[in-house]
All heavy atoms as TSV, in Angstrom:
chain	resi	resn	atom	element	x	y	z
A	1	MET	N	N	108.709	122.433	154.507
A	1	MET	CA	C	109.296	123.519	153.739
A	1	MET	C	C	109.853	123.006	152.407
A	1	MET	O	O	109.877	123.731	151.443
A	1	MET	CB	C	110.379	124.173	154.592
A	1	MET	CG	C	110.757	125.579	154.204
A	1	MET	SD	S	109.469	126.824	154.113
A	1	MET	CE	C	109.151	127.193	155.805
A	2	LYS	N	N	110.294	121.749	152.372
A	2	LYS	CA	C	110.872	121.203	151.151
A	2	LYS	C	C	109.886	121.251	149.989
A	2	LYS	O	O	110.259	121.512	148.857
A	2	LYS	CB	C	111.343	119.770	151.401
A	2	LYS	CG	C	112.127	119.188	150.266
A	2	LYS	CD	C	112.684	117.828	150.620
A	2	LYS	CE	C	113.529	117.300	149.502
A	2	LYS	NZ	N	114.137	116.022	149.839
A	3	GLY	N	N	108.602	121.052	150.257
A	3	GLY	CA	C	107.589	121.109	149.212
A	3	GLY	C	C	107.501	122.471	148.552
A	3	GLY	O	O	107.272	122.577	147.355
A	4	VAL	N	N	107.680	123.518	149.325
A	4	VAL	CA	C	107.632	124.884	148.788
A	4	VAL	C	C	108.759	125.090	147.789
A	4	VAL	O	O	108.559	125.616	146.697
A	4	VAL	CB	C	107.726	125.922	149.931
A	4	VAL	CG1	C	107.881	127.323	149.377
A	4	VAL	CG2	C	106.521	125.834	150.835
A	5	PHE	N	N	109.971	124.654	148.159
A	5	PHE	CA	C	111.112	124.823	147.258
A	5	PHE	C	C	110.956	123.984	145.997
A	5	PHE	O	O	111.324	124.409	144.903
A	5	PHE	CB	C	112.425	124.488	147.974
A	5	PHE	CG	C	112.782	125.505	149.017
A	5	PHE	CD1	C	112.784	125.167	150.359
A	5	PHE	CD2	C	113.092	126.811	148.668
A	5	PHE	CE1	C	113.101	126.104	151.327
A	5	PHE	CE2	C	113.410	127.750	149.619
A	5	PHE	CZ	C	113.411	127.405	150.960
A	6	GLN	N	N	110.381	122.801	146.118
A	6	GLN	CA	C	110.137	121.955	144.947
A	6	GLN	C	C	109.158	122.640	144.000
A	6	GLN	O	O	109.359	122.655	142.789
A	6	GLN	CB	C	109.612	120.580	145.375
A	6	GLN	CG	C	109.493	119.619	144.211
A	6	GLN	CD	C	110.819	119.315	143.549
A	6	GLN	OE1	O	111.841	119.183	144.224
A	6	GLN	NE2	N	110.831	119.208	142.239
A	7	ARG	N	N	108.097	123.242	144.554
A	7	ARG	CA	C	107.128	123.971	143.729
A	7	ARG	C	C	107.788	125.173	143.050
A	7	ARG	O	O	107.477	125.496	141.907
A	7	ARG	CB	C	105.927	124.405	144.562
A	7	ARG	CG	C	105.031	123.259	144.952
A	7	ARG	CD	C	103.653	123.659	145.486
A	7	ARG	NE	N	103.508	124.998	145.986
A	7	ARG	CZ	C	103.442	125.323	147.290
A	7	ARG	NH1	N	103.534	124.407	148.216
A	7	ARG	NH2	N	103.252	126.579	147.641
A	8	LEU	N	N	108.684	125.837	143.789
A	8	LEU	CA	C	109.420	126.966	143.193
A	8	LEU	C	C	110.214	126.502	141.984
A	8	LEU	O	O	110.165	127.104	140.909
A	8	LEU	CB	C	110.384	127.564	144.208
A	8	LEU	CG	C	109.860	128.667	145.111
A	8	LEU	CD1	C	110.826	128.895	146.259
A	8	LEU	CD2	C	109.643	129.933	144.347
A	9	LEU	N	N	110.962	125.431	142.137
A	9	LEU	CA	C	111.793	124.915	141.048
A	9	LEU	C	C	110.965	124.460	139.862
A	9	LEU	O	O	111.319	124.696	138.713
A	9	LEU	CB	C	112.679	123.768	141.555
A	9	LEU	CG	C	113.781	124.162	142.521
A	9	LEU	CD1	C	114.477	122.916	143.066
A	9	LEU	CD2	C	114.787	125.075	141.865
A	10	GLU	N	N	109.852	123.800	140.134
A	10	GLU	CA	C	108.995	123.311	139.051
A	10	GLU	C	C	108.346	124.447	138.272
A	10	GLU	O	O	107.983	124.286	137.116
A	10	GLU	CB	C	107.917	122.399	139.623
A	10	GLU	CG	C	108.469	121.075	140.125
A	10	GLU	CD	C	107.458	120.256	140.901
A	10	GLU	OE1	O	106.328	120.749	141.141
A	10	GLU	OE2	O	107.803	119.126	141.290
A	11	GLY	N	N	108.213	125.608	138.910
A	11	GLY	CA	C	107.566	126.746	138.260
A	11	GLY	C	C	108.489	127.613	137.432
A	11	GLY	O	O	108.050	128.590	136.840
A	12	ILE	N	N	109.775	127.271	137.365
A	12	ILE	CA	C	110.713	128.082	136.578
A	12	ILE	C	C	110.495	127.805	135.092
A	12	ILE	O	O	110.639	126.667	134.641
A	12	ILE	CB	C	112.177	127.771	136.964
A	12	ILE	CG1	C	112.420	128.159	138.427
A	12	ILE	CG2	C	113.143	128.519	136.033
A	12	ILE	CD1	C	113.771	127.740	138.954
A	13	PRO	N	N	110.140	128.816	134.326
A	13	PRO	CA	C	109.904	128.617	132.893
A	13	PRO	C	C	111.198	128.267	132.150
A	13	PRO	O	O	112.295	128.546	132.621
A	13	PRO	CB	C	109.393	129.983	132.420
A	13	PRO	CG	C	109.051	130.748	133.638
A	13	PRO	CD	C	109.879	130.188	134.746
A	14	ASP	N	N	111.049	127.685	130.990
A	14	ASP	CA	C	112.178	127.369	130.125
A	14	ASP	C	C	112.416	128.584	129.216
A	14	ASP	O	O	111.938	128.648	128.092
A	14	ASP	CB	C	111.879	126.123	129.297
A	14	ASP	CG	C	113.048	125.700	128.438
A	14	ASP	OD1	O	114.196	126.105	128.722
A	14	ASP	OD2	O	112.819	124.969	127.457
A	15	TYR	N	N	113.135	129.553	129.737
A	15	TYR	CA	C	113.350	130.797	129.004
A	15	TYR	C	C	114.217	130.565	127.771
A	15	TYR	O	O	115.212	129.871	127.821
A	15	TYR	CB	C	114.027	131.847	129.893
A	15	TYR	CG	C	113.149	132.332	131.015
A	15	TYR	CD1	C	113.422	132.003	132.337
A	15	TYR	CD2	C	112.042	133.130	130.753
A	15	TYR	CE1	C	112.614	132.460	133.373
A	15	TYR	CE2	C	111.228	133.581	131.775
A	15	TYR	CZ	C	111.524	133.245	133.084
A	15	TYR	OH	O	110.730	133.690	134.098
A	16	LYS	N	N	113.840	131.205	126.680
A	16	LYS	CA	C	114.598	131.145	125.435
A	16	LYS	C	C	115.363	132.443	125.173
A	16	LYS	O	O	116.147	132.537	124.249
A	16	LYS	CB	C	113.666	130.869	124.249
A	16	LYS	CG	C	112.853	129.611	124.384
A	16	LYS	CD	C	113.730	128.375	124.373
A	16	LYS	CE	C	112.859	127.134	124.432
A	16	LYS	NZ	N	113.500	126.005	125.038
A	17	GLU	N	N	115.098	133.470	125.999
A	17	GLU	CA	C	115.772	134.754	125.867
A	17	GLU	C	C	115.780	135.434	127.230
A	17	GLU	O	O	115.058	135.025	128.145
A	17	GLU	CB	C	115.060	135.649	124.849
A	17	GLU	CG	C	113.613	135.904	125.180
A	17	GLU	CD	C	112.861	136.587	124.066
A	17	GLU	OE1	O	113.185	136.382	122.894
A	17	GLU	OE2	O	111.947	137.350	124.382
A	18	PHE	N	N	116.617	136.461	127.380
A	18	PHE	CA	C	116.683	137.191	128.633
A	18	PHE	C	C	115.466	138.089	128.789
A	18	PHE	O	O	114.973	138.660	127.811
A	18	PHE	CB	C	117.947	138.051	128.697
A	18	PHE	CG	C	119.199	137.252	128.859
A	18	PHE	CD1	C	120.071	137.080	127.802
A	18	PHE	CD2	C	119.501	136.654	130.075
A	18	PHE	CE1	C	121.240	136.345	127.952
A	18	PHE	CE2	C	120.658	135.919	130.240
A	18	PHE	CZ	C	121.525	135.756	129.169
A	19	LEU	N	N	115.000	138.230	130.027
A	19	LEU	CA	C	113.911	139.156	130.315
A	19	LEU	C	C	114.460	140.573	130.419
A	19	LEU	O	O	115.630	140.779	130.730
A	19	LEU	CB	C	113.249	138.781	131.645
A	19	LEU	CG	C	112.621	137.393	131.742
A	19	LEU	CD1	C	112.078	137.167	133.150
A	19	LEU	CD2	C	111.525	137.226	130.722
A	20	THR	N	N	113.596	141.552	130.184
A	20	THR	CA	C	113.974	142.939	130.415
A	20	THR	C	C	114.012	143.186	131.918
A	20	THR	O	O	113.505	142.378	132.713
A	20	THR	CB	C	112.966	143.908	129.781
A	20	THR	OG1	O	111.706	143.771	130.468
A	20	THR	CG2	C	112.781	143.652	128.292
A	21	LEU	N	N	114.573	144.304	132.337
A	21	LEU	CA	C	114.613	144.642	133.748
A	21	LEU	C	C	113.202	144.728	134.331
A	21	LEU	O	O	112.935	144.221	135.418
A	21	LEU	CB	C	115.347	145.971	133.958
A	21	LEU	CG	C	115.454	146.430	135.400
A	21	LEU	CD1	C	116.243	145.437	136.227
A	21	LEU	CD2	C	116.060	147.803	135.475
A	22	GLU	N	N	112.295	145.339	133.601
A	22	GLU	CA	C	110.916	145.466	134.073
A	22	GLU	C	C	110.266	144.086	134.223
A	22	GLU	O	O	109.539	143.836	135.179
A	22	GLU	CB	C	110.092	146.339	133.111
A	22	GLU	CG	C	110.485	147.798	133.119
A	22	GLU	CD	C	111.747	148.088	132.299
A	22	GLU	OE1	O	112.148	147.258	131.454
A	22	GLU	OE2	O	112.353	149.145	132.528
A	23	GLU	N	N	110.541	143.181	133.272
A	23	GLU	CA	C	109.997	141.829	133.351
A	23	GLU	C	C	110.589	141.055	134.534
A	23	GLU	O	O	109.885	140.313	135.216
A	23	GLU	CB	C	110.251	141.073	132.054
A	23	GLU	CG	C	109.447	141.604	130.878
A	23	GLU	CD	C	109.919	141.039	129.537
A	23	GLU	OE1	O	111.115	140.710	129.396
A	23	GLU	OE2	O	109.058	140.936	128.632
A	24	LEU	N	N	111.895	141.234	134.789
A	24	LEU	CA	C	112.534	140.587	135.937
A	24	LEU	C	C	111.933	141.078	137.244
A	24	LEU	O	O	111.634	140.276	138.147
A	24	LEU	CB	C	114.043	140.861	135.932
A	24	LEU	CG	C	114.875	140.059	134.961
A	24	LEU	CD1	C	116.292	140.621	134.899
A	24	LEU	CD2	C	114.915	138.600	135.380
A	25	ASP	N	N	111.755	142.387	137.377
A	25	ASP	CA	C	111.164	142.943	138.590
A	25	ASP	C	C	109.748	142.409	138.797
A	25	ASP	O	O	109.395	141.995	139.903
A	25	ASP	CB	C	111.135	144.467	138.537
A	25	ASP	CG	C	112.500	145.099	138.749
A	25	ASP	OD1	O	113.455	144.375	139.123
A	25	ASP	OD2	O	112.619	146.331	138.553
A	26	ALA	N	N	108.949	142.415	137.749
A	26	ALA	CA	C	107.567	141.930	137.850
A	26	ALA	C	C	107.534	140.445	138.201
A	26	ALA	O	O	106.746	140.012	139.048
A	26	ALA	CB	C	106.817	142.187	136.542
A	27	SER	N	N	108.410	139.671	137.585
A	27	SER	CA	C	108.473	138.241	137.867
A	27	SER	C	C	108.876	137.992	139.320
A	27	SER	O	O	108.312	137.118	139.996
A	27	SER	CB	C	109.473	137.576	136.914
A	27	SER	OG	O	109.656	136.225	137.239
A	28	SER	N	N	109.827	138.751	139.810
A	28	SER	CA	C	110.275	138.612	141.206
A	28	SER	C	C	109.150	138.946	142.171
A	28	SER	O	O	108.929	138.240	143.158
A	28	SER	CB	C	111.468	139.533	141.469
A	28	SER	OG	O	112.569	139.141	140.694
A	29	ARG	N	N	108.412	139.991	141.878
A	29	ARG	CA	C	107.309	140.392	142.756
A	29	ARG	C	C	106.195	139.344	142.752
A	29	ARG	O	O	105.614	139.042	143.790
A	29	ARG	CB	C	106.792	141.768	142.371
A	29	ARG	CG	C	107.820	142.858	142.648
A	29	ARG	CD	C	107.310	144.256	142.311
A	29	ARG	NE	N	108.372	145.224	142.215
A	29	ARG	CZ	C	109.098	145.684	143.229
A	29	ARG	NH1	N	108.874	145.248	144.441
A	29	ARG	NH2	N	110.050	146.584	143.036
A	30	ARG	N	N	105.900	138.769	141.582
A	30	ARG	CA	C	104.888	137.697	141.515
A	30	ARG	C	C	105.336	136.475	142.332
A	30	ARG	O	O	104.544	135.864	143.039
A	30	ARG	CB	C	104.618	137.293	140.066
A	30	ARG	CG	C	103.750	138.278	139.301
A	30	ARG	CD	C	103.267	137.704	137.976
A	30	ARG	NE	N	104.346	137.223	137.123
A	30	ARG	CZ	C	105.033	137.960	136.263
A	30	ARG	NH1	N	104.760	139.251	136.133
A	30	ARG	NH2	N	105.998	137.425	135.531
A	31	LEU	N	N	106.614	136.132	142.215
A	31	LEU	CA	C	107.153	135.000	142.950
A	31	LEU	C	C	107.033	135.238	144.458
A	31	LEU	O	O	106.642	134.343	145.205
A	31	LEU	CB	C	108.615	134.791	142.558
A	31	LEU	CG	C	109.260	133.481	142.957
A	31	LEU	CD1	C	108.592	132.298	142.265
A	31	LEU	CD2	C	110.745	133.503	142.633
A	32	ALA	N	N	107.330	136.454	144.905
A	32	ALA	CA	C	107.237	136.786	146.329
A	32	ALA	C	C	105.796	136.744	146.815
A	32	ALA	O	O	105.524	136.334	147.949
A	32	ALA	CB	C	107.849	138.153	146.591
A	33	GLU	N	N	104.860	137.141	145.970
A	33	GLU	CA	C	103.444	137.068	146.343
A	33	GLU	C	C	102.986	135.614	146.444
A	33	GLU	O	O	102.275	135.249	147.378
A	33	GLU	CB	C	102.588	137.814	145.316
A	33	GLU	CG	C	102.729	139.312	145.371
A	33	GLU	CD	C	101.978	140.013	144.246
A	33	GLU	OE1	O	101.188	139.356	143.530
A	33	GLU	OE2	O	102.200	141.226	144.063
A	34	ARG	N	N	103.403	134.798	145.508
A	34	ARG	CA	C	102.958	133.404	145.474
A	34	ARG	C	C	103.591	132.556	146.583
A	34	ARG	O	O	102.963	131.667	147.114
A	34	ARG	CB	C	103.291	132.804	144.105
A	34	ARG	CG	C	102.798	131.401	143.940
A	34	ARG	CD	C	102.933	130.921	142.539
A	34	ARG	NE	N	102.512	129.536	142.453
A	34	ARG	CZ	C	102.885	128.696	141.532
A	34	ARG	NH1	N	103.672	129.114	140.572
A	34	ARG	NH2	N	102.480	127.458	141.530
A	35	PHE	N	N	104.849	132.835	146.915
A	35	PHE	CA	C	105.581	132.051	147.912
A	35	PHE	C	C	106.069	132.951	149.048
A	35	PHE	O	O	107.232	132.932	149.414
A	35	PHE	CB	C	106.770	131.335	147.256
A	35	PHE	CG	C	106.370	130.343	146.206
A	35	PHE	CD1	C	106.404	130.680	144.868
A	35	PHE	CD2	C	105.960	129.075	146.559
A	35	PHE	CE1	C	106.037	129.765	143.893
A	35	PHE	CE2	C	105.587	128.145	145.599
A	35	PHE	CZ	C	105.621	128.498	144.260
A	36	SER	N	N	105.156	133.719	149.620
A	36	SER	CA	C	105.534	134.728	150.619
A	36	SER	C	C	106.195	134.138	151.866
A	36	SER	O	O	106.911	134.847	152.570
A	36	SER	CB	C	104.309	135.553	151.018
A	36	SER	OG	O	103.313	134.701	151.578
A	37	GLU	N	N	106.010	132.843	152.109
A	37	GLU	CA	C	106.624	132.250	153.298
A	37	GLU	C	C	108.139	132.058	153.149
A	37	GLU	O	O	108.844	131.934	154.145
A	37	GLU	CB	C	105.959	130.906	153.654
A	37	GLU	CG	C	106.100	129.809	152.622
A	37	GLU	CD	C	105.024	129.806	151.534
A	37	GLU	OE1	O	104.339	130.829	151.346
A	37	GLU	OE2	O	104.883	128.775	150.869
A	38	VAL	N	N	108.660	132.061	151.923
A	38	VAL	CA	C	110.098	131.864	151.732
A	38	VAL	C	C	110.747	132.871	150.779
A	38	VAL	O	O	111.967	132.898	150.637
A	38	VAL	CB	C	110.427	130.431	151.231
A	38	VAL	CG1	C	110.092	129.408	152.285
A	38	VAL	CG2	C	109.735	130.134	149.921
A	39	VAL	N	N	109.956	133.705	150.121
A	39	VAL	CA	C	110.491	134.652	149.132
A	39	VAL	C	C	110.143	136.082	149.545
A	39	VAL	O	O	109.019	136.359	149.924
A	39	VAL	CB	C	109.921	134.371	147.722
A	39	VAL	CG1	C	110.455	135.367	146.717
A	39	VAL	CG2	C	110.219	132.943	147.280
A	40	SER	N	N	111.140	136.957	149.451
A	40	SER	CA	C	110.879	138.373	149.704
A	40	SER	C	C	111.601	139.215	148.651
A	40	SER	O	O	112.611	138.805	148.089
A	40	SER	CB	C	111.325	138.786	151.107
A	40	SER	OG	O	112.699	138.545	151.298
A	41	VAL	N	N	111.044	140.373	148.378
A	41	VAL	CA	C	111.615	141.329	147.426
A	41	VAL	C	C	111.738	142.663	148.153
A	41	VAL	O	O	110.815	143.093	148.826
A	41	VAL	CB	C	110.689	141.495	146.193
A	41	VAL	CG1	C	111.214	142.585	145.273
A	41	VAL	CG2	C	110.558	140.201	145.440
A	42	PHE	N	N	112.904	143.289	148.009
A	42	PHE	CA	C	113.103	144.576	148.671
A	42	PHE	C	C	114.147	145.372	147.899
A	42	PHE	O	O	114.907	144.824	147.095
A	42	PHE	CB	C	113.522	144.393	150.135
A	42	PHE	CG	C	114.683	143.476	150.337
A	42	PHE	CD1	C	115.975	143.965	150.427
A	42	PHE	CD2	C	114.495	142.102	150.427
A	42	PHE	CE1	C	117.049	143.107	150.607
A	42	PHE	CE2	C	115.557	141.233	150.618
A	42	PHE	CZ	C	116.839	141.741	150.702
A	43	SER	N	N	114.173	146.661	148.148
A	43	SER	CA	C	115.129	147.551	147.488
A	43	SER	C	C	116.430	147.565	148.276
A	43	SER	O	O	116.425	147.649	149.502
A	43	SER	CB	C	114.561	148.961	147.400
A	43	SER	OG	O	115.528	149.840	146.868
A	44	ILE	N	N	117.555	147.472	147.549
A	44	ILE	CA	C	118.864	147.550	148.201
A	44	ILE	C	C	119.573	148.860	147.843
A	44	ILE	O	O	120.743	149.033	148.149
A	44	ILE	CB	C	119.751	146.334	147.854
A	44	ILE	CG1	C	119.961	146.211	146.347
A	44	ILE	CG2	C	119.164	145.071	148.445
A	44	ILE	CD1	C	120.987	145.161	145.958
A	45	GLY	N	N	118.847	149.757	147.212
A	45	GLY	CA	C	119.430	151.050	146.852
A	45	GLY	C	C	118.761	151.630	145.630
A	45	GLY	O	O	117.723	151.144	145.182
A	46	GLU	N	N	119.357	152.656	145.108
A	46	GLU	CA	C	118.831	153.333	143.915
A	46	GLU	C	C	119.947	153.572	142.908
A	46	GLU	O	O	121.103	153.736	143.274
A	46	GLU	CB	C	118.222	154.690	144.283
A	46	GLU	CG	C	116.945	154.618	145.038
A	46	GLU	CD	C	116.315	155.988	145.221
A	46	GLU	OE1	O	117.000	157.020	144.987
A	46	GLU	OE2	O	115.141	156.047	145.593
A	47	THR	N	N	119.560	153.610	141.650
A	47	THR	CA	C	120.493	153.963	140.589
A	47	THR	C	C	120.688	155.477	140.605
A	47	THR	O	O	119.977	156.207	141.310
A	47	THR	CB	C	119.940	153.554	139.208
A	47	THR	OG1	O	118.771	154.337	138.940
A	47	THR	CG2	C	119.626	152.076	139.154
A	48	LYS	N	N	121.623	155.948	139.791
A	48	LYS	CA	C	121.831	157.399	139.683
A	48	LYS	C	C	120.568	158.094	139.187
A	48	LYS	O	O	120.331	159.247	139.498
A	48	LYS	CB	C	122.984	157.710	138.729
A	48	LYS	CG	C	124.337	157.324	139.282
A	48	LYS	CD	C	125.465	157.821	138.411
A	48	LYS	CE	C	125.548	157.005	137.154
A	48	LYS	NZ	N	126.679	157.355	136.283
A	49	GLU	N	N	119.754	157.363	138.431
A	49	GLU	CA	C	118.517	157.935	137.884
A	49	GLU	C	C	117.357	157.864	138.880
A	49	GLU	O	O	116.248	158.302	138.582
A	49	GLU	CB	C	118.110	157.213	136.601
A	49	GLU	CG	C	119.079	157.396	135.444
A	49	GLU	CD	C	120.244	156.406	135.498
A	49	GLU	OE1	O	120.181	155.434	136.272
A	49	GLU	OE2	O	121.230	156.625	134.777
A	50	GLY	N	N	117.582	157.261	140.061
A	50	GLY	CA	C	116.538	157.196	141.079
A	50	GLY	C	C	115.644	155.967	141.019
A	50	GLY	O	O	114.641	155.909	141.717
A	51	ARG	N	N	116.009	154.982	140.194
A	51	ARG	CA	C	115.208	153.748	140.119
A	51	ARG	C	C	115.691	152.765	141.182
A	51	ARG	O	O	116.878	152.689	141.492
A	51	ARG	CB	C	115.320	153.124	138.739
A	51	ARG	CG	C	114.673	153.972	137.652
A	51	ARG	CD	C	114.798	153.290	136.319
A	51	ARG	NE	N	116.208	153.277	135.924
A	51	ARG	CZ	C	116.663	153.710	134.771
A	51	ARG	NH1	N	115.833	154.179	133.880
A	51	ARG	NH2	N	117.939	153.666	134.481
A	52	ASP	N	N	114.753	151.990	141.740
A	52	ASP	CA	C	115.102	150.988	142.742
A	52	ASP	C	C	115.983	149.900	142.163
A	52	ASP	O	O	115.808	149.481	141.019
A	52	ASP	CB	C	113.840	150.319	143.304
A	52	ASP	CG	C	113.170	151.123	144.387
A	52	ASP	OD1	O	113.844	151.930	145.043
A	52	ASP	OD2	O	111.960	150.936	144.585
A	53	ILE	N	N	116.929	149.433	142.978
A	53	ILE	CA	C	117.693	148.221	142.679
A	53	ILE	C	C	117.038	147.140	143.523
A	53	ILE	O	O	117.091	147.189	144.757
A	53	ILE	CB	C	119.178	148.376	143.027
A	53	ILE	CG1	C	119.799	149.520	142.220
A	53	ILE	CG2	C	119.915	147.058	142.773
A	53	ILE	CD1	C	121.213	149.883	142.650
A	54	VAL	N	N	116.362	146.221	142.875
A	54	VAL	CA	C	115.528	145.238	143.561
A	54	VAL	C	C	116.334	143.988	143.895
A	54	VAL	O	O	117.123	143.500	143.082
A	54	VAL	CB	C	114.318	144.858	142.666
A	54	VAL	CG1	C	113.479	143.783	143.310
A	54	VAL	CG2	C	113.472	146.087	142.402
A	55	CYS	N	N	116.126	143.485	145.117
A	55	CYS	CA	C	116.771	142.262	145.575
A	55	CYS	C	C	115.695	141.201	145.811
A	55	CYS	O	O	114.652	141.493	146.395
A	55	CYS	CB	C	117.541	142.520	146.863
A	55	CYS	SG	S	118.365	141.075	147.524
A	56	LEU	N	N	115.933	140.001	145.351
A	56	LEU	CA	C	115.029	138.865	145.544
A	56	LEU	C	C	115.721	137.899	146.496
A	56	LEU	O	O	116.823	137.426	146.212
A	56	LEU	CB	C	114.753	138.184	144.201
A	56	LEU	CG	C	113.945	136.902	144.229
A	56	LEU	CD1	C	112.514	137.175	144.644
A	56	LEU	CD2	C	113.963	136.254	142.847
A	57	LYS	N	N	115.099	137.619	147.636
A	57	LYS	CA	C	115.670	136.697	148.620
A	57	LYS	C	C	114.782	135.460	148.693
A	57	LYS	O	O	113.574	135.568	148.892
A	57	LYS	CB	C	115.756	137.357	149.990
A	57	LYS	CG	C	116.321	136.434	151.047
A	57	LYS	CD	C	116.383	137.127	152.389
A	57	LYS	CE	C	116.862	136.135	153.429
A	57	LYS	NZ	N	116.674	136.621	154.786
A	58	ILE	N	N	115.405	134.277	148.547
A	58	ILE	CA	C	114.671	133.018	148.629
A	58	ILE	C	C	115.300	132.166	149.725
A	58	ILE	O	O	116.471	131.830	149.664
A	58	ILE	CB	C	114.709	132.258	147.285
A	58	ILE	CG1	C	114.099	133.107	146.170
A	58	ILE	CG2	C	113.974	130.921	147.406
A	58	ILE	CD1	C	114.206	132.500	144.798
A	59	GLY	N	N	114.499	131.813	150.723
A	59	GLY	CA	C	114.959	130.947	151.793
A	59	GLY	C	C	115.785	131.671	152.836
A	59	GLY	O	O	115.937	132.893	152.826
A	60	SER	N	N	116.331	130.869	153.774
A	60	SER	CA	C	117.111	131.445	154.872
A	60	SER	C	C	118.237	130.519	155.290
A	60	SER	O	O	118.655	130.521	156.435
A	60	SER	CB	C	116.203	131.716	156.075
A	60	SER	OG	O	115.611	130.506	156.508
A	61	GLY	N	N	118.732	129.717	154.375
A	61	GLY	CA	C	119.794	128.761	154.687
A	61	GLY	C	C	121.153	129.404	154.864
A	61	GLY	O	O	121.323	130.612	154.741
A	62	SER	N	N	122.139	128.557	155.141
A	62	SER	CA	C	123.488	129.047	155.393
A	62	SER	C	C	124.236	129.398	154.106
A	62	SER	O	O	125.202	130.150	154.133
A	62	SER	CB	C	124.282	128.000	156.163
A	62	SER	OG	O	124.388	126.802	155.405
A	63	LYS	N	N	123.805	128.872	152.965
A	63	LYS	CA	C	124.469	129.178	151.693
A	63	LYS	C	C	123.870	130.433	151.097
A	63	LYS	O	O	122.668	130.614	151.085
A	63	LYS	CB	C	124.336	128.009	150.724
A	63	LYS	CG	C	125.048	126.776	151.217
A	63	LYS	CD	C	124.979	125.664	150.220
A	63	LYS	CE	C	125.722	124.461	150.787
A	63	LYS	NZ	N	125.706	123.344	149.881
A	64	LYS	N	N	124.715	131.310	150.602
A	64	LYS	CA	C	124.271	132.587	150.046
A	64	LYS	C	C	124.680	132.699	148.583
A	64	LYS	O	O	125.738	132.247	148.191
A	64	LYS	CB	C	124.907	133.763	150.805
A	64	LYS	CG	C	124.745	133.711	152.308
A	64	LYS	CD	C	123.356	134.084	152.725
A	64	LYS	CE	C	123.259	134.270	154.218
A	64	LYS	NZ	N	122.636	133.239	154.951
A	65	CYS	N	N	123.810	133.293	147.804
A	65	CYS	CA	C	124.096	133.550	146.402
A	65	CYS	C	C	123.353	134.824	146.025
A	65	CYS	O	O	122.228	135.033	146.447
A	65	CYS	CB	C	123.618	132.383	145.551
A	65	CYS	SG	S	123.947	132.615	143.801
A	66	ALA	N	N	123.964	135.668	145.247
A	66	ALA	CA	C	123.313	136.923	144.866
A	66	ALA	C	C	123.411	137.141	143.366
A	66	ALA	O	O	124.445	136.902	142.760
A	66	ALA	CB	C	123.951	138.085	145.598
A	67	TYR	N	N	122.315	137.584	142.784
A	67	TYR	CA	C	122.268	138.007	141.389
A	67	TYR	C	C	121.748	139.431	141.406
A	67	TYR	O	O	120.775	139.726	142.069
A	67	TYR	CB	C	121.309	137.140	140.572
A	67	TYR	CG	C	121.776	135.719	140.439
A	67	TYR	CD1	C	121.293	134.732	141.278
A	67	TYR	CD2	C	122.694	135.363	139.475
A	67	TYR	CE1	C	121.724	133.437	141.167
A	67	TYR	CE2	C	123.134	134.064	139.356
A	67	TYR	CZ	C	122.632	133.099	140.203
A	67	TYR	OH	O	123.073	131.804	140.096
A	68	VAL	N	N	122.400	140.304	140.683
A	68	VAL	CA	C	121.987	141.697	140.665
A	68	VAL	C	C	121.776	142.119	139.215
A	68	VAL	O	O	122.621	141.908	138.364
A	68	VAL	CB	C	123.057	142.610	141.314
A	68	VAL	CG1	C	122.649	144.060	141.240
A	68	VAL	CG2	C	123.311	142.189	142.764
A	69	TRP	N	N	120.594	142.715	138.957
A	69	TRP	CA	C	120.294	143.272	137.654
A	69	TRP	C	C	120.234	144.771	137.820
A	69	TRP	O	O	119.407	145.303	138.528
A	69	TRP	CB	C	118.935	142.784	137.140
A	69	TRP	CG	C	118.905	141.367	136.772
A	69	TRP	CD1	C	119.219	140.821	135.572
A	69	TRP	CD2	C	118.534	140.268	137.613
A	69	TRP	NE1	N	119.073	139.460	135.611
A	69	TRP	CE2	C	118.669	139.094	136.865
A	69	TRP	CE3	C	118.120	140.161	138.947
A	69	TRP	CZ2	C	118.390	137.847	137.364
A	69	TRP	CZ3	C	117.858	138.905	139.452
A	69	TRP	CH2	C	117.979	137.773	138.663
A	70	LEU	N	N	121.145	145.459	137.196
A	70	LEU	CA	C	121.158	146.916	137.277
A	70	LEU	C	C	120.593	147.494	135.992
A	70	LEU	O	O	120.974	147.067	134.895
A	70	LEU	CB	C	122.587	147.432	137.479
A	70	LEU	CG	C	123.259	147.003	138.778
A	70	LEU	CD1	C	124.691	147.493	138.801
A	70	LEU	CD2	C	122.499	147.519	139.974
A	71	PRO	N	N	119.692	148.453	136.130
A	71	PRO	CA	C	119.162	149.087	134.929
A	71	PRO	C	C	120.257	149.845	134.202
A	71	PRO	O	O	121.096	150.478	134.837
A	71	PRO	CB	C	118.080	150.037	135.462
A	71	PRO	CG	C	118.295	150.135	136.929
A	71	PRO	CD	C	119.149	148.992	137.362
A	72	SER	N	N	120.275	149.714	132.906
A	72	SER	CA	C	121.278	150.431	132.129
A	72	SER	C	C	120.861	151.878	131.957
A	72	SER	O	O	119.694	152.213	131.998
A	72	SER	CB	C	121.461	149.784	130.765
A	72	SER	OG	O	120.237	149.802	130.051
A	73	SER	N	N	121.837	152.740	131.780
A	73	SER	CA	C	121.538	154.148	131.527
A	73	SER	C	C	120.936	154.260	130.153
A	73	SER	O	O	121.369	153.618	129.210
A	73	SER	CB	C	122.813	154.989	131.605
A	73	SER	OG	O	123.373	154.897	132.875
A	74	GLN	N	N	119.926	155.100	130.027
A	74	GLN	CA	C	119.251	155.235	128.742
A	74	GLN	C	C	119.401	156.627	128.202
A	74	GLN	O	O	119.521	157.579	128.824
A	74	GLN	CB	C	117.790	154.872	128.868
A	74	GLN	CG	C	117.632	153.414	129.254
A	74	GLN	CD	C	116.168	153.025	129.337
A	74	GLN	OE1	O	115.276	153.742	128.910
A	74	GLN	NE2	N	115.914	151.862	129.888
């Protein structure tokens, strides 16, 4: 399993700017497709506008960390 996590880390781009919400969602879904044995993407709710709030889960260890990107009202 350690090899999978190493490949995940090596594949992180050197971002020079923040991604848009749509880019983050697409990137998360690609990551889950590529590393389906340790990465999953699922909805944890909806915004007031009815858009999914997407959660990206990596691994299953005892340490937990969460990052949430909420779409801004437009």
